[in-house]
Backbone as XML, in Angstrom:
<?xml version="1.0"?>
<chain id="A" units="angstrom">
  <residue number="1" name="GLN">
    <atom name="N" x="107.337" y="81.042" z="112.821"/>
    <atom name="CA" x="106.720" y="82.046" z="112.223"/>
    <atom name="C" x="107.350" y="82.958" z="111.780"/>
  </residue>
  <residue number="2" name="VAL">
    <atom name="N" x="107.410" y="83.879" z="110.236"/>
    <atom name="CA" x="107.959" y="84.300" z="110.189"/>
    <atom name="C" x="106.756" y="85.840" z="109.917"/>
  </residue>
  <residue number="3" name="GLN">
    <atom name="N" x="106.628" y="87.165" z="109.754"/>
    <atom name="CA" x="106.205" y="87.742" z="109.528"/>
    <atom name="C" x="106.836" y="89.060" z="108.795"/>
  </residue>
  <residue number="4" name="LEU">
    <atom name="N" x="106.815" y="89.249" z="107.369"/>
    <atom name="CA" x="107.243" y="89.942" z="106.527"/>
    <atom name="C" x="106.537" y="91.429" z="106.284"/>
  </residue>
  <residue number="5" name="VAL">
    <atom name="N" x="107.380" y="92.656" z="106.408"/>
    <atom name="CA" x="106.517" y="93.527" z="105.992"/>
    <atom name="C" x="107.493" y="94.641" z="104.780"/>
  </residue>
  <residue number="6" name="GLU">
    <atom name="N" x="106.696" y="94.693" z="103.824"/>
    <atom name="CA" x="107.079" y="95.583" z="102.833"/>
    <atom name="C" x="106.643" y="97.248" z="102.611"/>
  </residue>
  <residue number="7" name="SER">
    <atom name="N" x="107.907" y="97.602" z="102.250"/>
    <atom name="CA" x="107.979" y="99.359" z="102.171"/>
    <atom name="C" x="108.720" y="100.048" z="100.904"/>
  </residue>
  <residue number="8" name="GLY">
    <atom name="N" x="108.457" y="100.962" z="100.450"/>
    <atom name="CA" x="109.184" y="101.405" z="99.622"/>
    <atom name="C" x="108.856" y="101.591" z="98.206"/>
  </residue>
  <residue number="9" name="GLY">
    <atom name="N" x="107.598" y="101.108" z="97.972"/>
    <atom name="CA" x="106.081" y="101.228" z="97.006"/>
    <atom name="C" x="106.300" y="102.866" z="96.716"/>
  </residue>
  <residue number="10" name="GLY">
    <atom name="N" x="105.838" y="102.963" z="95.074"/>
    <atom name="CA" x="105.185" y="104.847" z="94.997"/>
    <atom name="C" x="105.173" y="104.628" z="93.609"/>
  </residue>
  <residue number="11" name="LEU">
    <atom name="N" x="104.788" y="105.990" z="93.363"/>
    <atom name="CA" x="104.697" y="106.599" z="91.896"/>
    <atom name="C" x="106.379" y="106.773" z="91.551"/>
  </residue>
  <residue number="12" name="VAL">
    <atom name="N" x="106.495" y="106.627" z="89.884"/>
    <atom name="CA" x="107.798" y="106.792" z="89.585"/>
    <atom name="C" x="107.928" y="107.022" z="88.348"/>
  </residue>
  <residue number="13" name="GLN">
    <atom name="N" x="108.640" y="107.904" z="87.176"/>
    <atom name="CA" x="108.602" y="107.629" z="86.163"/>
    <atom name="C" x="109.224" y="106.712" z="85.513"/>
  </residue>
  <residue number="14" name="ALA">
    <atom name="N" x="108.847" y="106.386" z="84.006"/>
    <atom name="CA" x="109.403" y="105.522" z="83.591"/>
    <atom name="C" x="111.192" y="106.122" z="83.218"/>
  </residue>
  <residue number="15" name="GLY">
    <atom name="N" x="111.954" y="105.360" z="83.932"/>
    <atom name="CA" x="113.223" y="105.391" z="83.474"/>
    <atom name="C" x="113.649" y="105.477" z="85.034"/>
  </residue>
  <residue number="16" name="GLY">
    <atom name="N" x="112.881" y="105.730" z="86.290"/>
    <atom name="CA" x="113.563" y="106.312" z="87.521"/>
    <atom name="C" x="113.615" y="104.468" z="88.059"/>
  </residue>
  <residue number="17" name="SER">
    <atom name="N" x="113.909" y="105.044" z="89.403"/>
    <atom name="CA" x="114.323" y="103.741" z="90.752"/>
    <atom name="C" x="113.517" y="103.913" z="91.645"/>
  </residue>
  <residue number="18" name="LEU">
    <atom name="N" x="113.654" y="102.745" z="92.010"/>
    <atom name="CA" x="112.870" y="102.647" z="93.264"/>
    <atom name="C" x="113.493" y="101.454" z="94.482"/>
  </residue>
  <residue number="19" name="ARG">
    <atom name="N" x="113.539" y="101.464" z="95.639"/>
    <atom name="CA" x="114.162" y="100.477" z="96.521"/>
    <atom name="C" x="113.553" y="99.840" z="97.257"/>
  </residue>
  <residue number="20" name="LEU">
    <atom name="N" x="112.750" y="98.946" z="97.170"/>
    <atom name="CA" x="111.931" y="98.288" z="98.094"/>
    <atom name="C" x="112.487" y="97.676" z="99.361"/>
  </residue>
  <residue number="21" name="SER">
    <atom name="N" x="111.855" y="97.386" z="100.379"/>
    <atom name="CA" x="112.501" y="97.071" z="101.367"/>
    <atom name="C" x="111.265" y="96.043" z="102.176"/>
  </residue>
  <residue number="22" name="CYS">
    <atom name="N" x="112.118" y="94.782" z="102.580"/>
    <atom name="CA" x="111.293" y="94.060" z="103.486"/>
    <atom name="C" x="111.930" y="93.425" z="104.087"/>
  </residue>
  <residue number="23" name="VAL">
    <atom name="N" x="111.086" y="93.726" z="105.833"/>
    <atom name="CA" x="111.717" y="93.680" z="107.002"/>
    <atom name="C" x="111.140" y="92.208" z="107.616"/>
  </residue>
  <residue number="24" name="ALA">
    <atom name="N" x="112.092" y="91.241" z="108.131"/>
    <atom name="CA" x="111.226" y="90.402" z="108.805"/>
    <atom name="C" x="111.559" y="90.035" z="110.221"/>
  </residue>
  <residue number="25" name="SER">
    <atom name="N" x="110.359" y="89.405" z="110.721"/>
    <atom name="CA" x="110.296" y="89.178" z="112.145"/>
    <atom name="C" x="110.912" y="87.819" z="112.472"/>
  </residue>
  <residue number="26" name="GLY">
    <atom name="N" x="111.386" y="87.348" z="113.853"/>
    <atom name="CA" x="112.163" y="86.106" z="113.872"/>
    <atom name="C" x="113.589" y="85.759" z="114.009"/>
  </residue>
  <residue number="27" name="ARG">
    <atom name="N" x="114.104" y="85.013" z="114.585"/>
    <atom name="CA" x="115.550" y="85.405" z="114.471"/>
    <atom name="C" x="116.410" y="84.467" z="113.975"/>
  </residue>
  <residue number="28" name="THR">
    <atom name="N" x="115.506" y="83.732" z="113.236"/>
    <atom name="CA" x="116.154" y="82.885" z="112.080"/>
    <atom name="C" x="116.366" y="83.311" z="110.488"/>
  </residue>
  <residue number="29" name="PHE">
    <atom name="N" x="116.294" y="84.585" z="110.294"/>
    <atom name="CA" x="115.976" y="85.038" z="109.276"/>
    <atom name="C" x="117.259" y="84.577" z="108.202"/>
  </residue>
  <residue number="30" name="SER">
    <atom name="N" x="118.150" y="84.643" z="108.691"/>
    <atom name="CA" x="119.714" y="84.314" z="108.142"/>
    <atom name="C" x="119.695" y="83.164" z="107.585"/>
  </residue>
  <residue number="31" name="THR">
    <atom name="N" x="118.720" y="82.223" z="107.992"/>
    <atom name="CA" x="118.563" y="80.751" z="107.574"/>
    <atom name="C" x="117.608" y="80.499" z="106.553"/>
  </residue>
  <residue number="32" name="TYR">
    <atom name="N" x="116.917" y="81.471" z="105.927"/>
    <atom name="CA" x="115.706" y="81.608" z="104.955"/>
    <atom name="C" x="116.501" y="82.150" z="103.723"/>
  </residue>
  <residue number="33" name="VAL">
    <atom name="N" x="115.770" y="81.698" z="102.647"/>
    <atom name="CA" x="115.571" y="81.822" z="101.227"/>
    <atom name="C" x="114.836" y="83.088" z="101.120"/>
  </residue>
  <residue number="34" name="MET">
    <atom name="N" x="114.969" y="84.236" z="100.499"/>
    <atom name="CA" x="113.782" y="85.405" z="100.353"/>
    <atom name="C" x="113.614" y="85.577" z="98.990"/>
  </residue>
  <residue number="35" name="GLY">
    <atom name="N" x="112.417" y="85.513" z="98.708"/>
    <atom name="CA" x="112.313" y="85.929" z="97.092"/>
    <atom name="C" x="111.188" y="87.338" z="96.950"/>
  </residue>
  <residue number="36" name="TRP">
    <atom name="N" x="111.645" y="88.096" z="95.735"/>
    <atom name="CA" x="110.444" y="89.043" z="95.528"/>
    <atom name="C" x="109.453" y="88.551" z="94.316"/>
  </residue>
  <residue number="37" name="PHE">
    <atom name="N" x="108.282" y="88.806" z="94.699"/>
    <atom name="CA" x="107.340" y="88.193" z="93.029"/>
    <atom name="C" x="106.632" y="89.639" z="92.955"/>
  </residue>
  <residue number="38" name="ARG">
    <atom name="N" x="106.241" y="89.513" z="91.749"/>
    <atom name="CA" x="105.340" y="90.704" z="91.740"/>
    <atom name="C" x="103.528" y="90.409" z="91.148"/>
  </residue>
  <residue number="39" name="GLN">
    <atom name="N" x="102.496" y="90.925" z="91.120"/>
    <atom name="CA" x="101.311" y="90.971" z="90.518"/>
    <atom name="C" x="100.470" y="92.120" z="89.984"/>
  </residue>
  <residue number="40" name="ALA">
    <atom name="N" x="100.277" y="91.970" z="88.783"/>
    <atom name="CA" x="99.719" y="93.024" z="87.743"/>
    <atom name="C" x="98.487" y="92.683" z="88.042"/>
  </residue>
  <residue number="41" name="PRO">
    <atom name="N" x="97.602" y="93.501" z="87.927"/>
    <atom name="CA" x="96.023" y="93.218" z="88.025"/>
    <atom name="C" x="95.806" y="92.539" z="86.540"/>
  </residue>
  <residue number="42" name="GLY">
    <atom name="N" x="94.867" y="91.211" z="86.845"/>
    <atom name="CA" x="94.653" y="90.339" z="85.933"/>
    <atom name="C" x="95.602" y="89.526" z="85.350"/>
  </residue>
  <residue number="43" name="LYS">
    <atom name="N" x="96.630" y="89.679" z="86.314"/>
    <atom name="CA" x="97.863" y="88.573" z="85.776"/>
    <atom name="C" x="97.892" y="87.834" z="87.202"/>
  </residue>
  <residue number="44" name="GLU">
    <atom name="N" x="98.594" y="86.881" z="86.657"/>
    <atom name="CA" x="99.192" y="85.760" z="87.925"/>
    <atom name="C" x="100.354" y="86.434" z="88.343"/>
  </residue>
  <residue number="45" name="ARG">
    <atom name="N" x="100.811" y="86.058" z="89.747"/>
    <atom name="CA" x="101.703" y="86.552" z="90.503"/>
    <atom name="C" x="102.904" y="85.793" z="89.790"/>
  </residue>
  <residue number="46" name="GLU">
    <atom name="N" x="104.024" y="86.703" z="89.678"/>
    <atom name="CA" x="105.207" y="85.965" z="88.960"/>
    <atom name="C" x="106.431" y="86.366" z="89.681"/>
  </residue>
  <residue number="47" name="PHE">
    <atom name="N" x="107.299" y="85.365" z="89.646"/>
    <atom name="CA" x="108.732" y="85.593" z="90.233"/>
    <atom name="C" x="109.736" y="86.929" z="89.575"/>
  </residue>
  <residue number="48" name="VAL">
    <atom name="N" x="110.296" y="87.376" z="90.757"/>
    <atom name="CA" x="111.134" y="88.598" z="90.119"/>
    <atom name="C" x="112.559" y="88.375" z="90.500"/>
  </residue>
  <residue number="49" name="ALA">
    <atom name="N" x="112.673" y="87.793" z="91.947"/>
    <atom name="CA" x="114.175" y="87.530" z="91.829"/>
    <atom name="C" x="114.502" y="86.778" z="93.426"/>
  </residue>
  <residue number="50" name="THR">
    <atom name="N" x="115.424" y="86.063" z="93.939"/>
    <atom name="CA" x="115.218" y="85.592" z="94.982"/>
    <atom name="C" x="117.096" y="85.477" z="95.313"/>
  </residue>
  <residue number="51" name="ILE">
    <atom name="N" x="117.074" y="85.336" z="96.370"/>
    <atom name="CA" x="118.504" y="85.173" z="97.213"/>
    <atom name="C" x="118.420" y="84.321" z="98.476"/>
  </residue>
  <residue number="52" name="SER">
    <atom name="N" x="119.654" y="83.765" z="98.366"/>
    <atom name="CA" x="120.017" y="82.233" z="99.491"/>
    <atom name="C" x="120.729" y="83.422" z="100.626"/>
  </residue>
  <residue number="53" name="TRP">
    <atom name="N" x="120.545" y="82.792" z="101.862"/>
    <atom name="CA" x="121.112" y="82.626" z="102.741"/>
    <atom name="C" x="121.982" y="83.612" z="103.012"/>
  </residue>
  <residue number="54" name="SER">
    <atom name="N" x="122.987" y="83.493" z="102.750"/>
    <atom name="CA" x="124.287" y="84.098" z="103.013"/>
    <atom name="C" x="124.222" y="85.655" z="101.485"/>
  </residue>
  <residue number="55" name="GLY">
    <atom name="N" x="123.290" y="85.775" z="100.803"/>
    <atom name="CA" x="123.526" y="86.534" z="99.719"/>
    <atom name="C" x="124.059" y="86.339" z="98.452"/>
  </residue>
  <residue number="56" name="SER">
    <atom name="N" x="124.109" y="84.685" z="98.361"/>
    <atom name="CA" x="124.747" y="84.521" z="97.268"/>
    <atom name="C" x="125.059" y="83.012" z="97.101"/>
  </residue>
  <residue number="57" name="PRO">
    <atom name="N" x="124.054" y="82.432" z="96.034"/>
    <atom name="CA" x="123.821" y="83.185" z="94.869"/>
    <atom name="C" x="122.588" y="83.977" z="94.485"/>
  </residue>
  <residue number="58" name="THR">
    <atom name="N" x="122.078" y="84.622" z="93.821"/>
    <atom name="CA" x="121.024" y="85.410" z="93.559"/>
    <atom name="C" x="120.505" y="84.772" z="92.017"/>
  </residue>
  <residue number="59" name="SER">
    <atom name="N" x="118.918" y="85.023" z="91.889"/>
    <atom name="CA" x="118.879" y="84.638" z="90.454"/>
    <atom name="C" x="117.591" y="85.797" z="90.310"/>
  </residue>
  <residue number="60" name="TYR">
    <atom name="N" x="117.692" y="85.873" z="88.562"/>
    <atom name="CA" x="116.363" y="86.835" z="88.508"/>
    <atom name="C" x="115.544" y="86.346" z="87.230"/>
  </residue>
  <residue number="61" name="ALA">
    <atom name="N" x="114.515" y="87.255" z="87.250"/>
    <atom name="CA" x="113.727" y="86.828" z="85.770"/>
    <atom name="C" x="114.299" y="87.176" z="85.015"/>
  </residue>
  <residue number="62" name="ASP">
    <atom name="N" x="114.091" y="87.234" z="83.704"/>
    <atom name="CA" x="114.738" y="87.863" z="82.224"/>
    <atom name="C" x="114.293" y="89.139" z="82.388"/>
  </residue>
  <residue number="63" name="SER">
    <atom name="N" x="112.869" y="89.307" z="82.770"/>
    <atom name="CA" x="112.295" y="90.698" z="82.410"/>
    <atom name="C" x="113.025" y="91.890" z="83.403"/>
  </residue>
  <residue number="64" name="VAL">
    <atom name="N" x="113.759" y="91.615" z="84.095"/>
    <atom name="CA" x="114.374" y="92.286" z="84.774"/>
    <atom name="C" x="115.789" y="92.384" z="85.221"/>
  </residue>
  <residue number="65" name="LYS">
    <atom name="N" x="116.365" y="91.150" z="84.475"/>
    <atom name="CA" x="117.702" y="90.865" z="84.648"/>
    <atom name="C" x="118.655" y="92.332" z="84.483"/>
  </residue>
  <residue number="66" name="GLY">
    <atom name="N" x="119.646" y="92.603" z="85.199"/>
    <atom name="CA" x="120.100" y="94.049" z="84.565"/>
    <atom name="C" x="119.654" y="95.107" z="85.427"/>
  </residue>
  <residue number="67" name="ARG">
    <atom name="N" x="118.569" y="94.807" z="85.278"/>
    <atom name="CA" x="117.653" y="96.478" z="86.085"/>
    <atom name="C" x="117.562" y="96.558" z="87.506"/>
  </residue>
  <residue number="68" name="PHE">
    <atom name="N" x="117.488" y="95.213" z="87.930"/>
    <atom name="CA" x="116.854" y="94.758" z="89.082"/>
    <atom name="C" x="117.856" y="94.033" z="90.120"/>
  </residue>
  <residue number="69" name="THR">
    <atom name="N" x="118.361" y="94.669" z="91.383"/>
    <atom name="CA" x="119.212" y="93.840" z="92.236"/>
    <atom name="C" x="118.507" y="93.402" z="93.628"/>
  </residue>
  <residue number="70" name="ILE">
    <atom name="N" x="118.811" y="92.416" z="94.177"/>
    <atom name="CA" x="118.334" y="91.750" z="95.462"/>
    <atom name="C" x="119.173" y="91.744" z="96.428"/>
  </residue>
  <residue number="71" name="SER">
    <atom name="N" x="119.377" y="92.190" z="97.495"/>
    <atom name="CA" x="120.153" y="92.027" z="98.375"/>
    <atom name="C" x="119.713" y="91.951" z="100.096"/>
  </residue>
  <residue number="72" name="ARG">
    <atom name="N" x="120.620" y="91.247" z="100.723"/>
    <atom name="CA" x="119.939" y="90.987" z="102.258"/>
    <atom name="C" x="120.900" y="91.684" z="103.030"/>
  </residue>
  <residue number="73" name="ASP">
    <atom name="N" x="120.733" y="92.012" z="103.849"/>
    <atom name="CA" x="121.053" y="92.764" z="105.277"/>
    <atom name="C" x="120.749" y="91.535" z="106.301"/>
  </residue>
  <residue number="74" name="ASN">
    <atom name="N" x="121.354" y="90.440" z="107.088"/>
    <atom name="CA" x="120.808" y="89.746" z="108.201"/>
    <atom name="C" x="120.997" y="90.030" z="109.097"/>
  </residue>
  <residue number="75" name="ALA">
    <atom name="N" x="121.893" y="91.207" z="109.464"/>
    <atom name="CA" x="122.199" y="92.006" z="110.500"/>
    <atom name="C" x="120.866" y="92.717" z="111.202"/>
  </residue>
  <residue number="76" name="LYS">
    <atom name="N" x="120.298" y="92.782" z="110.166"/>
    <atom name="CA" x="118.802" y="94.049" z="109.986"/>
    <atom name="C" x="117.744" y="93.297" z="110.007"/>
  </residue>
  <residue number="77" name="ASN">
    <atom name="N" x="117.678" y="91.916" z="109.429"/>
    <atom name="CA" x="116.815" y="91.191" z="109.270"/>
    <atom name="C" x="115.929" y="91.667" z="107.954"/>
  </residue>
  <residue number="78" name="THR">
    <atom name="N" x="116.927" y="92.418" z="106.640"/>
    <atom name="CA" x="116.016" y="92.878" z="105.806"/>
    <atom name="C" x="116.386" y="92.286" z="104.176"/>
  </residue>
  <residue number="79" name="VAL">
    <atom name="N" x="115.652" y="92.317" z="103.602"/>
    <atom name="CA" x="115.832" y="92.028" z="102.060"/>
    <atom name="C" x="115.208" y="93.486" z="101.063"/>
  </residue>
  <residue number="80" name="TYR">
    <atom name="N" x="116.204" y="93.485" z="100.080"/>
    <atom name="CA" x="116.295" y="94.906" z="99.582"/>
    <atom name="C" x="115.793" y="94.613" z="98.248"/>
  </residue>
  <residue number="81" name="LEU">
    <atom name="N" x="115.277" y="95.293" z="97.356"/>
    <atom name="CA" x="115.145" y="94.921" z="95.761"/>
    <atom name="C" x="115.603" y="96.532" z="95.131"/>
  </residue>
  <residue number="82" name="GLN">
    <atom name="N" x="116.481" y="96.694" z="94.819"/>
    <atom name="CA" x="116.771" y="97.965" z="94.116"/>
    <atom name="C" x="116.467" y="97.834" z="92.877"/>
  </residue>
  <residue number="83" name="MET">
    <atom name="N" x="115.506" y="98.756" z="92.387"/>
    <atom name="CA" x="114.614" y="98.675" z="90.831"/>
    <atom name="C" x="115.307" y="99.867" z="90.224"/>
  </residue>
  <residue number="84" name="ASN">
    <atom name="N" x="116.093" y="99.623" z="88.973"/>
    <atom name="CA" x="116.533" y="101.168" z="88.219"/>
    <atom name="C" x="115.787" y="100.567" z="86.898"/>
  </residue>
  <residue number="85" name="SER">
    <atom name="N" x="115.894" y="101.885" z="85.854"/>
    <atom name="CA" x="115.346" y="101.879" z="84.655"/>
    <atom name="C" x="114.006" y="101.178" z="84.516"/>
  </residue>
  <residue number="86" name="LEU">
    <atom name="N" x="112.942" y="101.857" z="85.530"/>
    <atom name="CA" x="111.904" y="101.077" z="85.489"/>
    <atom name="C" x="111.342" y="101.380" z="84.300"/>
  </residue>
  <residue number="87" name="LYS">
    <atom name="N" x="110.180" y="100.367" z="83.718"/>
    <atom name="CA" x="108.916" y="100.353" z="82.890"/>
    <atom name="C" x="108.020" y="100.400" z="83.307"/>
  </residue>
  <residue number="88" name="PRO">
    <atom name="N" x="106.841" y="100.982" z="82.395"/>
    <atom name="CA" x="105.355" y="100.734" z="82.914"/>
    <atom name="C" x="105.096" y="99.197" z="83.225"/>
  </residue>
  <residue number="89" name="GLU">
    <atom name="N" x="105.481" y="98.641" z="82.178"/>
    <atom name="CA" x="105.167" y="96.985" z="82.398"/>
    <atom name="C" x="105.630" y="96.617" z="83.739"/>
  </residue>
  <residue number="90" name="ASP">
    <atom name="N" x="106.498" y="97.252" z="84.286"/>
    <atom name="CA" x="107.034" y="96.942" z="85.874"/>
    <atom name="C" x="106.061" y="97.003" z="86.902"/>
  </residue>
  <residue number="91" name="ALA">
    <atom name="N" x="104.941" y="97.736" z="86.622"/>
    <atom name="CA" x="104.092" y="97.864" z="87.592"/>
    <atom name="C" x="103.053" y="96.834" z="87.878"/>
  </residue>
  <residue number="92" name="ALA">
    <atom name="N" x="102.824" y="96.923" z="89.175"/>
    <atom name="CA" x="102.539" y="95.845" z="89.921"/>
    <atom name="C" x="102.596" y="95.697" z="91.620"/>
  </residue>
  <residue number="93" name="VAL">
    <atom name="N" x="101.702" y="95.156" z="92.096"/>
    <atom name="CA" x="101.824" y="95.027" z="93.478"/>
    <atom name="C" x="103.499" y="94.116" z="94.013"/>
  </residue>
  <residue number="94" name="TYR">
    <atom name="N" x="104.268" y="94.311" z="94.783"/>
    <atom name="CA" x="105.142" y="93.463" z="94.576"/>
    <atom name="C" x="105.333" y="92.997" z="96.213"/>
  </residue>
  <residue number="95" name="TYR">
    <atom name="N" x="106.054" y="91.727" z="96.295"/>
    <atom name="CA" x="105.480" y="90.471" z="97.362"/>
    <atom name="C" x="107.064" y="90.356" z="97.610"/>
  </residue>
  <residue number="96" name="CYS">
    <atom name="N" x="107.243" y="90.218" z="98.775"/>
    <atom name="CA" x="108.171" y="89.503" z="99.479"/>
    <atom name="C" x="108.266" y="88.453" z="100.003"/>
  </residue>
  <residue number="97" name="ALA">
    <atom name="N" x="109.005" y="87.249" z="100.400"/>
    <atom name="CA" x="108.263" y="85.853" z="100.376"/>
    <atom name="C" x="109.766" y="85.549" z="101.173"/>
  </residue>
  <residue number="98" name="ALA">
    <atom name="N" x="109.453" y="84.287" z="101.925"/>
    <atom name="CA" x="110.279" y="83.545" z="102.661"/>
    <atom name="C" x="110.174" y="81.839" z="103.150"/>
  </residue>
  <residue number="99" name="ASP">
    <atom name="N" x="111.307" y="81.133" z="102.821"/>
    <atom name="CA" x="110.999" y="79.753" z="103.305"/>
    <atom name="C" x="112.594" y="79.508" z="103.645"/>
  </residue>
  <residue number="100" name="ALA">
    <atom name="N" x="112.366" y="78.362" z="104.326"/>
    <atom name="CA" x="113.235" y="77.842" z="105.248"/>
    <atom name="C" x="114.187" y="76.554" z="104.223"/>
  </residue>
  <residue number="101" name="VAL">
    <atom name="N" x="115.184" y="76.447" z="103.629"/>
    <atom name="CA" x="115.784" y="76.022" z="102.680"/>
    <atom name="C" x="117.060" y="75.561" z="102.807"/>
  </residue>
  <residue number="102" name="PRO">
    <atom name="N" x="117.956" y="74.050" z="102.311"/>
    <atom name="CA" x="119.076" y="73.850" z="102.770"/>
    <atom name="C" x="119.790" y="75.247" z="102.104"/>
  </residue>
  <residue number="103" name="ALA">
    <atom name="N" x="120.921" y="75.387" z="102.720"/>
    <atom name="CA" x="122.088" y="76.345" z="102.153"/>
    <atom name="C" x="122.418" y="76.107" z="100.714"/>
  </residue>
  <residue number="104" name="GLY">
    <atom name="N" x="122.387" y="77.480" z="100.243"/>
    <atom name="CA" x="122.474" y="77.557" z="98.821"/>
    <atom name="C" x="121.365" y="77.404" z="97.708"/>
  </residue>
  <residue number="105" name="ARG">
    <atom name="N" x="120.122" y="76.735" z="98.296"/>
    <atom name="CA" x="118.895" y="76.306" z="97.600"/>
    <atom name="C" x="118.377" y="78.139" z="97.457"/>
  </residue>
  <residue number="106" name="LEU">
    <atom name="N" x="118.016" y="78.034" z="96.307"/>
    <atom name="CA" x="116.935" y="79.013" z="95.791"/>
    <atom name="C" x="115.672" y="78.782" z="95.126"/>
  </residue>
  <residue number="107" name="LEU">
    <atom name="N" x="114.403" y="79.336" z="95.799"/>
    <atom name="CA" x="113.503" y="78.795" z="95.121"/>
    <atom name="C" x="112.558" y="80.029" z="94.231"/>
  </residue>
  <residue number="108" name="TYR">
    <atom name="N" x="111.448" y="79.424" z="93.306"/>
    <atom name="CA" x="111.085" y="80.317" z="92.613"/>
    <atom name="C" x="109.964" y="80.669" z="92.042"/>
  </residue>
  <residue number="109" name="THR">
    <atom name="N" x="109.085" y="79.518" z="92.794"/>
    <atom name="CA" x="107.987" y="79.544" z="92.572"/>
    <atom name="C" x="107.305" y="80.064" z="93.654"/>
  </residue>
  <residue number="110" name="PRO">
    <atom name="N" x="105.691" y="80.675" z="93.595"/>
    <atom name="CA" x="104.768" y="81.215" z="94.865"/>
    <atom name="C" x="104.684" y="80.006" z="95.681"/>
  </residue>
  <residue number="111" name="GLY">
    <atom name="N" x="104.202" y="78.706" z="94.872"/>
    <atom name="CA" x="104.184" y="77.853" z="96.145"/>
    <atom name="C" x="105.256" y="76.921" z="96.786"/>
  </residue>
  <residue number="112" name="GLU">
    <atom name="N" x="106.418" y="77.224" z="96.628"/>
    <atom name="CA" x="107.690" y="77.032" z="97.441"/>
    <atom name="C" x="107.541" y="78.050" z="98.863"/>
  </residue>
  <residue number="113" name="TYR">
    <atom name="N" x="107.058" y="79.065" z="98.693"/>
    <atom name="CA" x="106.886" y="79.833" z="99.961"/>
    <atom name="C" x="106.109" y="79.378" z="100.986"/>
  </residue>
  <residue number="114" name="ARG">
    <atom name="N" x="106.306" y="79.833" z="101.610"/>
    <atom name="CA" x="105.314" y="79.331" z="103.077"/>
    <atom name="C" x="104.840" y="80.927" z="103.286"/>
  </residue>
  <residue number="115" name="TYR">
    <atom name="N" x="105.887" y="82.069" z="103.734"/>
    <atom name="CA" x="105.482" y="83.310" z="104.613"/>
    <atom name="C" x="105.420" y="84.439" z="103.358"/>
  </residue>
  <residue number="116" name="TRP">
    <atom name="N" x="104.624" y="85.165" z="103.510"/>
    <atom name="CA" x="104.916" y="86.273" z="102.266"/>
    <atom name="C" x="104.133" y="87.493" z="103.491"/>
  </residue>
  <residue number="117" name="GLY">
    <atom name="N" x="104.697" y="88.913" z="102.780"/>
    <atom name="CA" x="104.426" y="89.879" z="103.045"/>
    <atom name="C" x="102.680" y="90.384" z="102.408"/>
  </residue>
  <residue number="118" name="GLN">
    <atom name="N" x="102.634" y="91.714" z="103.117"/>
    <atom name="CA" x="101.389" y="92.422" z="102.409"/>
    <atom name="C" x="101.144" y="92.855" z="101.156"/>
  </residue>
  <residue number="119" name="GLY">
    <atom name="N" x="102.324" y="93.060" z="100.403"/>
    <atom name="CA" x="102.484" y="93.898" z="99.208"/>
    <atom name="C" x="102.924" y="95.329" z="99.313"/>
  </residue>
  <residue number="120" name="THR">
    <atom name="N" x="103.208" y="95.795" z="98.483"/>
    <atom name="CA" x="103.951" y="97.009" z="98.119"/>
    <atom name="C" x="103.744" y="97.676" z="96.985"/>
  </residue>
  <residue number="121" name="GLN">
    <atom name="N" x="102.771" y="99.084" z="96.275"/>
    <atom name="CA" x="102.540" y="99.081" z="95.139"/>
    <atom name="C" x="103.422" y="99.869" z="94.364"/>
  </residue>
  <residue number="122" name="VAL">
    <atom name="N" x="103.852" y="99.319" z="92.703"/>
    <atom name="CA" x="104.504" y="100.019" z="92.636"/>
    <atom name="C" x="104.003" y="100.380" z="90.905"/>
  </residue>
  <residue number="123" name="THR">
    <atom name="N" x="104.095" y="101.928" z="90.685"/>
    <atom name="CA" x="103.103" y="102.555" z="89.929"/>
    <atom name="C" x="104.293" y="102.924" z="88.325"/>
  </residue>
  <residue number="124" name="VAL">
    <atom name="N" x="104.478" y="103.206" z="87.537"/>
    <atom name="CA" x="105.242" y="103.292" z="86.829"/>
    <atom name="C" x="104.720" y="104.472" z="85.501"/>
  </residue>
  <residue number="125" name="SER">
    <atom name="N" x="104.779" y="105.918" z="85.683"/>
    <atom name="CA" x="104.044" y="106.385" z="84.494"/>
    <atom name="C" x="104.910" y="106.645" z="83.125"/>
  </residue>
  <residue number="126" name="SER">
    <atom name="N" x="104.454" y="106.674" z="82.202"/>
    <atom name="CA" x="105.305" y="106.718" z="80.627"/>
    <atom name="C" x="105.158" y="108.040" z="80.323"/>
  </residue>
</chain>
């Protein structure tokens, strides 16, 4: 079992930055692929970014490419999402997710992840 706890959400003006963190329990964090998803009111949960065991490769949704960066520190059991140049349409509850997969593989859909955090709210004012 893996437990995930997100933090770092909040209110930011358009153009600003936030860094989300997700701390995982368990001794096998370094063997889990990690992902960030988001869900706005009335919308489906959507993929934001994913990162493999070692930190490379990574992959991003087109809507955040060039503005968001996913990274991980396996020594701290933590995955990060650095969000720059935030837009009002980035506002959502952000979730981190984890699952165990072979080395180098990335996961892109919610159904592929077994473990989820409780989410952290990101609000972007225009």
